[in-house]
C-alpha positions in Angstrom: 30.9 45.1 6.2 29.5 47.8 4.0 25.9 47.7 2.7 27.2 46.8 -0.8 29.2 43.9 0.5 26.3 42.7 2.5 24.1 42.8 -0.6 26.7 40.9 -2.7 26.9 38.2 0.1 23.2 37.7 0.1 23.2 37.4 -3.7 25.9 34.8 -3.6 23.9 32.8 -1.1 20.8 33.0 -3.2 22.7 31.7 -6.2 23.6 28.6 -4.2 19.9 27.7 -3.5 18.7 25.3 -6.2 16.0 26.8 -8.4 13.0 25.0 -9.9 11.9 26.3 -13.3 8.3 25.6 -14.4 7.6 25.5 -18.1 4.5 24.8 -20.1 6.2 22.0 -22.0 5.6 18.4 -21.0 8.2 16.9 -18.7 8.2 13.8 -20.9 10.1 15.8 -23.6 13.2 15.6 -21.4 13.0 12.1 -19.9 16.6 12.2 -18.5 16.0 15.4 -16.7 12.6 14.0 -15.4 14.2 10.8 -14.0 17.0 12.8 -12.3 14.5 15.1 -10.7 12.3 12.2 -9.5 15.3 10.5 -7.9 16.5 13.8 -6.3 13.1 14.5 -4.9 12.7 11.0 -3.6 16.0 11.3 -1.7 15.2 14.7 -0.3 11.7 13.8 0.9 12.8 11.1 3.4 12.9 13.4 6.4 9.6 15.0 5.7 8.0 11.6 5.0 9.2 10.4 8.4 7.7 13.4 10.2 4.4 13.0 8.4 4.2 9.3 9.2 4.9 9.9 12.9 2.3 12.8 12.9 -0.5 10.8 11.2 0.1 7.6 13.2 0.2 9.5 16.5 -3.0 11.5 15.6 -4.8 8.3 14.5 -4.4 6.5 17.8 -4.6 9.5 20.0 -8.1 10.4 18.8 -9.4 6.8 19.1 -10.9 5.2 22.2 -9.7 1.7 21.3 -6.5 3.0 19.8 -4.2 0.4 18.4 -6.9 -2.3 18.8 -8.5 -1.1 15.6 -5.6 -2.6 13.7 -6.5 -6.1 15.1 -10.3 -6.0 15.0 -11.1 -6.1 11.3 -9.1 -9.2 10.4 -10.1 -11.0 13.6 -13.7 -10.2 13.2 -13.8 -11.3 9.5 -11.9 -14.5 10.2 -14.1 -15.2 13.3 -17.3 -14.8 11.3 -16.2 -17.3 8.6 -14.9 -19.7 11.2 -18.4 -19.6 12.8 -20.1 -20.0 9.4 -17.8 -22.9 8.5 -18.4 -24.8 11.7 -22.2 -24.2 11.4 -22.2 -25.7 7.9 -23.5 -22.5 6.4 -20.4 -21.8 4.4 -18.5 -24.9 3.3 -14.8 -24.1 2.9 -13.3 -27.5 1.9 -10.1 -29.0 3.2 -7.2 -26.8 4.3 -3.6 -27.9 5.0 -3.7 -26.1 8.4 -6.5 -25.5 10.9 -9.1 -23.4 9.2 -9.0 -20.7 12.0 -5.3 -20.3 11.3 -5.9 -20.3 7.6 -8.5 -17.6 7.8 -6.5 -15.4 10.2 -3.5 -15.5 8.0 -5.6 -14.6 4.9 -7.5 -11.7 6.5 -4.3 -10.2 7.9 -2.7 -10.2 4.5 -5.9 -9.0 2.8 -6.2 -6.1 5.3 -2.6 -5.1 4.5 -3.4 -5.1 0.7 -6.6 -3.0 1.3 -4.6 -0.5 3.4 -2.1 -0.2 0.6 -4.9 0.7 -1.9 -6.6 3.2 0.4 -3.7 5.0 2.0 -2.3 7.0 -1.0 -5.7 8.5 -1.7 -6.3 9.2 2.0 -2.9 10.8 2.3 -3.4 13.1 -0.7 -6.9 14.1 0.4 -5.8 14.9 3.9 -3.0 17.1 2.7 -4.8 19.0 -0.1 -4.1 22.4 1.5 -0.4 21.5 2.0 -0.2 20.5 -1.7 -1.7 23.7 -3.0 0.1 26.1 -0.7 3.6 24.7 -0.1 6.3 23.7 -2.5 7.9 20.5 -1.2 8.9 17.1 -2.7 5.6 15.4 -3.4 7.2 11.9 -3.0 7.1 12.6 0.8 3.4 11.9 0.8 3.9 8.6 -1.0 6.7 7.5 1.3 4.6 8.5 4.3 1.6 6.6 3.0 3.7 3.5 2.4 5.3 3.9 5.9 1.8 3.8 7.5 0.9 0.6 5.6 4.1 -1.0 6.8 3.4 0.1 10.4 -0.1 -1.4 10.2 1.3 -4.7 9.1 3.9 -4.8 11.8 1.2 -4.3 14.4 -0.9 -7.2 12.9 2.2 -9.3 12.8 1.3 -10.0 16.4 -1.7 -11.9 15.2 0.4 -14.1 12.9 2.8 -14.9 15.7 -0.1 -15.8 17.9 -1.4 -18.1 15.1 1.8 -20.1 15.1 1.8 -20.4 18.9 -1.9 -21.2 19.5 -2.3 -23.7 16.6 1.2 -25.2 17.1 2.4 -24.5 13.5 6.0 -25.4 12.9 8.3 -22.6 11.5 9.3 -23.3 7.9 12.1 -22.1 5.7 9.4 -20.1 3.8 9.4 -17.6 6.7 12.7 -16.2 5.3 10.9 -15.3 2.0 7.6 -14.3 3.7 8.6 -10.6 4.2 9.4 -10.3 0.5 6.0 -11.7 -0.4 4.3 -9.3 2.0 6.3 -6.4 0.5 5.1 -7.4 -3.0 1.5 -7.5 -1.7 1.9 -4.0 -0.3 3.4 -2.7 -3.5 0.7 -4.3 -5.7 -2.0 -2.5 -3.5 0.1 0.7 -3.7 0.3 0.6 -7.5 -3.5 0.3 -7.6 -3.9 3.1 -5.1 -1.6 5.4 -7.0 -3.6 4.7 -10.2 -6.8 5.8 -8.5 -5.4 8.7 -6.4 -5.5 11.5 -9.1 -9.1 10.7 -10.0 -10.0 10.3 -6.3 -8.7 13.7 -5.4 -11.1 15.3 -7.9 -14.1 13.0 -7.3 -15.0 11.7 -3.9 -17.0 8.8 -5.5 -13.7 6.9 -5.8 -13.1 6.7 -2.1 -16.7 5.5 -1.5 -16.6 3.0 -4.3 -13.3 1.5 -3.0 -15.2 0.1 0.0 -17.6 -1.7 -2.2 -15.0 -2.9 -4.7 -12.6 -4.3 -2.0 -15.5 -6.0 -0.3 -16.6 -7.8 -3.5 -12.9 -8.4 -4.4 -12.4 -10.2 -1.1 -14.9 -12.9 -2.1 -13.2 -13.6 -5.4 -9.8 -13.9 -3.8 -8.6 -17.1 -2.0 -8.4 -15.3 1.3 -10.9 -17.4 3.3 -11.0 -20.5 1.1 -8.4 -22.6 -0.8 -8.0 -21.8 -4.5 -10.8 -23.6 -6.3 -9.9 -26.0 -9.1 -13.1 -25.7 -11.3 -16.1 -23.5 -11.8 -16.7 -19.8 -12.3 -14.9 -19.0 -9.1 -11.8 -20.8 -10.3 -11.8 -18.7 -13.5 -12.2 -15.5 -11.4 -9.4 -16.4 -9.1 -7.1 -17.4 -12.0 -7.2 -13.8 -13.4 -7.1 -12.2 -10.0 -3.6 -10.5 -9.6 -3.8 -10.6 -5.8 -4.3 -14.4 -5.5 -0.9 -15.7 -6.4 0.9 -13.3 -4.1 -1.4 -13.7 -1.1 -1.7 -17.5 -1.4 2.1 -17.7 -2.0 2.8 -15.6 1.1 0.5 -17.7 3.3 1.8 -21.0 1.9 5.4 -20.0 2.3 4.9 -19.0 5.9 2.8 -21.9 7.0 3.7 -24.8 4.7 7.2 -23.9 3.4 6.2 -24.2 -0.2 4.7 -22.2 -3.1 2.3 -24.1 -5.3 2.4 -21.7 -8.3 5.8 -20.1 -8.8 5.2 -18.8 -12.4 2.1 -16.7 -11.6 3.7 -15.4 -8.5 6.9 -14.3 -10.4 4.8 -12.8 -13.2 2.7 -10.7 -10.8 5.8 -9.6 -8.9 7.5 -8.5 -12.1 4.4 -6.6 -13.3 4.1 -4.9 -9.9 7.6 -3.5 -10.1 7.1 -2.2 -13.6 3.7 -0.8 -12.6 5.2 1.0 -9.6 7.7 2.8 -11.8 4.9 3.7 -14.3 2.6 4.9 -11.6 5.4 7.0 -10.1 5.8 8.7 -13.4 2.0 9.1 -13.8 1.9 10.7 -10.3 4.7 13.2 -11.1 3.0 14.3 -14.4 -0.6 14.4 -13.1 0.0 16.1 -9.7 0.8 19.6 -11.0 -2.4 19.5 -13.0 -4.4 18.3 -10.0 -2.9 21.0 -7.8 -3.9 23.6 -10.3 -7.5 22.2 -10.4 -7.6 22.2 -6.6 -6.4 25.8 -6.4 -8.8 27.2 -8.9 
């Protein structure tokens, strides 16, 4: 092969490589093209997302003395504290349809999953700032990896829920068939909130610190450790709390085989799906601006 033929062959190969053109115009001016690119990047990011998930999970437990036990300790410690307070008469819970210890453990496991879904997107972006500013890759890989870590954390804590059924003698119900869907919606709701806060949190570390305070307060206005109140200020707070219907619905489906409030549950699920699509679009549009800010 002559030098000219070799040059032409390389040029033909270069033409086959997909090119990305960056322009100052807003991507919203071409919504069809934007949606196609979002879907294309989502599909092409699966392998990278898997590698990132394996890397982060391995690093997390390799650098910890207690390792995987950290996934069990927060919900068990929180539930154990409230069981102690309830038995001591310090914190009156009221009547629950299942033993209170089982009620509290179910609630705290679901709540921890929700909190992980809020925190993980911001943690993932913060951890990979250098990668974002130096390498061109499908940014959806970071979101998929973050969601994969949330799912992994729940699957580990699923051992606690299985133990609850065995220890307290709870009978399996038909609701267990729908329980995974309810948990998925709980994860997605937390993920939508996390995606909303991520662009701001990348620029200002105050967001990550404030989330700890916000989720702690949020815990006490959510029926995680007590049945949904029927009257009073707390009843008003829980009625406008988007987490309540999904978390209570998931717990009741698994343990009682029923869902007391179908309409609020369906409404929040619908809004979560719409919010996920909106936040994905928000993520795509805001991320190039954030990368420019981080690189400057």
